[in-house]
C-alpha positions as CSV (number, residue, x, y, z in Angstrom):
1,M,8.7,-1.2,27.8
2,N,5.0,-1.4,27.1
3,N,4.2,2.2,26.6
4,W,7.2,2.7,24.3
5,I,5.3,-0.6,22.1
6,A,2.3,0.9,22.1
7,K,3.1,4.4,21.1
8,L,5.3,2.6,18.4
9,S,2.5,0.5,17.3
10,Q,0.1,3.9,17.3
11,Y,2.9,5.6,15.2
12,L,3.2,2.7,12.5
13,T,-0.4,2.0,12.1
14,K,-1.1,5.8,11.4
15,F,1.5,5.5,8.7
16,L,0.5,2.6,7.2
17,E,-2.4,4.0,6.9
18,L,-1.3,7.2,5.5
19,G,0.5,4.9,2.6
20,I,-2.6,3.2,1.9
21,L,-4.5,6.6,1.7
22,L,-1.6,8.1,-0.8
23,L,-1.5,5.1,-3.1
24,A,-5.0,5.7,-3.1
25,L,-4.9,9.1,-4.2
26,S,-2.7,8.4,-6.5
27,V,-4.5,5.9,-8.8
28,I,-7.7,7.8,-8.6
29,A,-5.4,11.3,-9.6
30,E,-4.1,8.9,-12.2
31,I,-7.6,7.7,-13.5
32,I,-8.6,10.4,-13.6
33,F,-6.0,12.7,-15.0
34,G,-3.7,10.9,-16.9
35,P,0.1,8.9,-16.3
36,N,1.9,12.1,-16.0
37,V,0.0,13.7,-12.8
38,A,3.0,16.1,-11.6
39,F,2.5,15.5,-7.5
40,F,2.8,11.7,-8.0
41,G,5.6,10.8,-9.9
42,S,4.7,8.8,-13.4
43,Q,2.4,5.8,-13.6
44,V,1.8,4.2,-10.7
45,T,-0.7,2.1,-11.8
46,K,1.8,0.4,-14.5
47,N,3.7,0.2,-11.3
48,L,1.1,-1.5,-9.5
49,I,0.6,-3.8,-12.2
50,N,4.1,-4.9,-12.6
51,L,4.7,-5.6,-9.2
52,L,1.3,-8.0,-9.0
53,N,2.3,-9.5,-11.6
54,S,6.3,-10.1,-10.2
55,L,4.5,-11.6,-7.6
56,G,2.5,-13.7,-9.6
57,E,5.0,-15.1,-11.1
58,Q,6.8,-15.5,-7.2
59,G,4.0,-18.2,-6.1
60,V,3.5,-19.2,-2.2
61,A,5.3,-16.1,-1.4
62,A,3.4,-14.0,-3.2
63,L,0.2,-15.6,-1.6
64,I,1.9,-14.5,1.6
65,I,2.1,-11.4,1.1
66,V,-0.7,-10.3,-0.2
67,L,-2.3,-12.1,2.9
68,A,-0.6,-10.0,5.1
69,V,-1.0,-7.6,3.0
70,I,-4.9,-7.6,3.5
71,F,-4.7,-8.9,7.5
72,A,-2.5,-5.3,7.9
73,Y,-5.2,-4.0,5.7
74,R,-8.3,-5.2,7.6
75,K,-7.1,-4.3,11.0
76,L,-6.7,-0.5,9.5
77,L,-10.2,-0.9,9.1
78,K,-11.7,-1.7,12.8
């Protein structure tokens, strides 16, 4: 059972790492090539800004979510 949990944890870590890399790549591509990048959809930065604005309206729940994302990101850097 522990082996299964460890393997699942490794897969989820790799999946999260891939998601963060794709997000960073899409933001950089949009900055370089403009808002209509063919491979990543349209206006990734606009969607991120809207997400952050909606999190800001939620108050304490947003703070908890941001801390959870920071915690997960820091775990990936180790």
